[in-house]
Each structure stands twice: as C-alpha cells, then as structure tokens.
C-alpha positions in Angstrom: -89.9 -34.0 225.5 -92.3 -36.8 225.7 -95.7 -36.9 223.8 -97.5 -36.3 227.2 -95.3 -33.3 227.8 -96.0 -32.0 224.3 -99.8 -32.3 225.0 -99.4 -30.5 228.4 -97.4 -27.7 226.7 -99.9 -27.4 223.9 -102.8 -27.1 226.5 -100.9 -24.7 228.7 -100.0 -22.4 225.8 -103.2 -22.5 223.6 -105.9 -23.9 225.9 -107.6 -27.2 225.6 -110.0 -26.5 222.8 -107.8 -24.4 220.6 -104.9 -26.7 221.3 -106.8 -29.6 219.7 -107.7 -27.4 216.7 -104.2 -26.2 216.2 -102.5 -29.6 216.3 -105.2 -31.2 214.2 -105.8 -28.5 211.4 -102.7 -26.2 211.2 -100.4 -27.4 208.3 -96.9 -26.4 209.2 -94.3 -26.1 206.4 -91.4 -26.9 208.7 -93.0 -30.2 209.4 -93.1 -31.1 205.8 -96.6 -29.6 205.2 -98.0 -31.7 207.9 -100.1 -31.0 211.0 -98.6 -31.5 214.3 -100.7 -34.6 214.9 -99.7 -36.0 211.5 -95.9 -35.3 212.2 -96.2 -37.0 215.7 -97.8 -40.1 214.1 -95.1 -40.0 211.4 -92.4 -40.4 214.1 -91.2 -36.8 214.3 -89.9 -36.1 217.8 -92.4 -34.2 220.0 -89.7 -31.4 220.8 -89.2 -30.8 217.1 -92.9 -30.6 216.5 -93.4 -28.3 219.6 -90.8 -25.8 218.3 -92.2 -25.9 214.7 -95.7 -25.2 216.2 -94.4 -22.4 218.4 -92.7 -20.8 215.4 -95.8 -21.1 213.2 -98.0 -19.6 215.9 -95.6 -16.9 217.0 -95.1 -18.1 220.5 -92.3 -16.0 222.2 -89.0 -17.8 222.6 -89.1 -17.4 226.3 -92.3 -19.6 226.4 -90.9 -22.3 224.2 -88.6 -24.2 226.5 -89.1 -26.0 229.6 -92.9 -26.1 229.2 -94.8 -29.4 229.5 -92.6 -30.7 232.3 -94.3 -32.2 235.4 -94.1 -30.3 238.6 -90.9 -31.4 240.6 -91.5 -33.7 243.4 -90.9 -32.5 246.9 
C-alpha cells in the first residue's frame, strides 16, 4: 500500500472530513501511542498504519483489504 492508497482508503471508509480528524487526532496504541499521521511521518508502512487504524475504529475485516487501490485500467 502506498501513502496515496492509504489516503484513498481513509477517505472511502471515513469520509474526507472525519478521515482527516481520525488520522490527525486518534492516538493508536498499536502504533506506539501515535496518531496515524505521526506514524506515517515516522516511517511506519502505510499498510501497517491502515490496519492499526481499522482495528482501533472497529472497521470490519472484510473492508480492510484491497481498499485504496486505483480502478483497473481497461
């Protein structure tokens, strides 16, 4: 997962406004008591941050994988 795919996944799951809030303000224990934004800035892979964010927010497992990917080319 790239950072751009992470951003798309967050927006798709949480909406643009709440997505910004949750990545900026929610401190996640699994990320070393950091926010998603801080973890990304600290070099944590986007996929790891995404999965930790999903677990913290109770996103169902079936919505955690494959999100954020661009539409396939035809």
